[in-house]
N, C-alpha and C positions, 0 to 999 in steps of 0.2 A: 213622704216620698211617694212618688207615683210608681205603681207597679206595672210592669209590662209582661205580656204573655209571650216572651221570646222563646222560641223552640230551637234548641240546639241539636245538631246532628249527633247520633250515637254511632260511634265507631267500635266495631267488634273485631278484635284480632284473634286469629286462631293459629297457634304455633305448635310445632312438634316435628318429630323425625319422619323419615320416609315410611309410607304405608302404616301410619298410626291411626288413621281414621279422620284426618282433617276434612277431607271432602265430604264424608258422611255427616260430620257435625255441621258443616256449612249448609248442606242440603236440609238438615233438620231445622236450622235457624230460619232458612228461607220459607219452609213449609209453615212454621209457626207464625212468621210475620204475615204471610198470606192469609192465614187463618184469622189473625187479629184484624187484618184489613177487612175481611168479610164481616166480622162481628161489628165493626164500626160503620158499616154501610158503604165502604169504598171498594167493594169487590168488583164493581162493574167496569173498572179501568184495567183490571188484570187481564192480560191477553189481548188488549186493544192495540191497534196500530195508530200512531199519532204523527202529526206534522207540527213542528214548532221551531221558532227562531231561537238560536242559542248563541251565547258568548262563551268561548272556551268550552266548558262542559256543563254550563248551567242554562236552563230555559229563561228567556227574557220576557215571555208572555204566555198566557194560557194556551195549552196545546189544542190542536184541532184533531178530533178523531176522524180517521179516514178508513176507506175500505181496505181489508187485509191485502197485503202484497202477496202473501202465500197463505195456504190453508192453515188455520190456527185452531188450537184447542187447549183447554186446561185439564191436565191429567194428574191426579193425586196432588193437586195444589201447585203444580209446576206448568209453566207455559211451554207448549210444544208446537213446532212448525213442521209441516210436511213439504219436503223438497226433493228434487232429483239430484242425487250426489254421484260423483264418480270415484271409484277406488283409486287411491293415490299411493299405494305401497304400504309398508309397515314401518313402524318406528322402533328401531333397535330390538326387533322381535318381541316388543312388549305388547303392542296391539296394532290393529289395522287403522289406516288413515284414509279419510275421504275428503273430497274437495267440492266446494260450491262457489259460484261466482259472487254471490251476495254475502254468504255467511263465512266464507273462507274455509280454513281447515276444520275438519270434524273428526273426533276420535271415536273409537269403539272399545273403551276399557272393559265393558261388560260382555264383550264377545257376543253381541247380538247375532251377527252373521258368522257362523262357524266355518263354512266352506266358501271362501271368497274367490271370485273370478277376477283376475288382474285387469285393471282399467275398465271394468264393467260399470254400467250405470244402474242405480237402485233408487226406487221411490220410497223414502223413509221418513219417519218422524224423528226430529232432533230436539234436544232439550239443552238449555244453558248449563254449561259445566266448565270448570277451570281445572286443568290438569297441570301439575307442577312440571316445569321445564318444557312445556309444549305451547307453541303459539296458536292456541285454539281456545275458543270460548263456547264450543258446542260439542255434544256427544250424541251418539245414537240412543234413542229411547228404548227401554226394554219392553215397551208395549207397542207392537207394530200391527198393521192390518194384515200382513202376510206372515205366515209361519216359516221361519228360516231354519227350523230345527226338526225337519221331518225325519223320523227314524229310518224309514225305508230308503231314503235318498242318501243319508250321510252315515249309515251304519250304526246308529245309536240304538240302544236297547231300552225297553221299558221294564222297570223293576219295582218291587214292593218293599217298603222299608218303614221304620219307625223313627221319628225325630227324637233325639235324646239330649241335645245340648245346643248352645248358642254362644258365639264369641263376638265381642264388639270389635276385636282387632280387624277381622275381615268382613264384619257385618253379614255373617252367614250362620245358618243352622246346619247341624250335622245329623245325619241319619244312618242307622245301621241297617244293612241288608245282607242277605245270604248270597248275593250275586257274586260273580267272579269277573275279573280278577280282584276287584276291590270290594271290601265289606263296609267301608265308611265312605259316605258320599256327602259332599258339601253342596248346599243349596243356598244361593245368595238371597238375602232378605228381600231384594226387589221383586223376586218371583212371587212372594206371598200375596201381593196386591192383585196379581193376576188370578191365582188359583183359590184365594180366600180359604186357606187351610190353617187350622189352629196348630200351634206348636204342641209336640208330644202326642200328636194324633197319627193315625196311619194315613199314608198318602201314596199316590202314584205320581212318578215324575220321571223326567228324562235323565238317565245316568250320565255323568260326565265321562 
């Protein structure tokens, strides 16, 4: 019998209740897949813009790599694009929404911009993201060229604390501080890639 090297697609399903960490798991899977692609010598296509003929949702011929339509980078294994977005209101008081003519609706579940000016324009990095119940495939990146969390401007305070625990449910570390009014402060895991601080160490950070 003749053997064939037929490669079948691998479908990964992630299920669970609301706020149980599905998006975090999907992000970890994407990061691991990108890492494997780099190890196999295919990393040069990640973050590239291409032009290709398609039938339904499948390419019919080899893609042509083209000049980027927007400024693009690969940050922490994820492709990010820099665009000018306009504030487009908030979604059920959950998070702010932004709009772009090419990328459509863009969410801000990480609250990258804490003090938002209604209908204002911002130059921001965005990253692929799927939010349940929202017609959006992009969110604001937590790594921006501009700091939107200036303490002097928004009334935030700088405190000193010690990280004592971590929870997978919210993908966050918790730190104790003698600051008031709160002594327990939550620091999202995404911030560690910026500050490069080890867990259970002393740190300086912006209090929520």
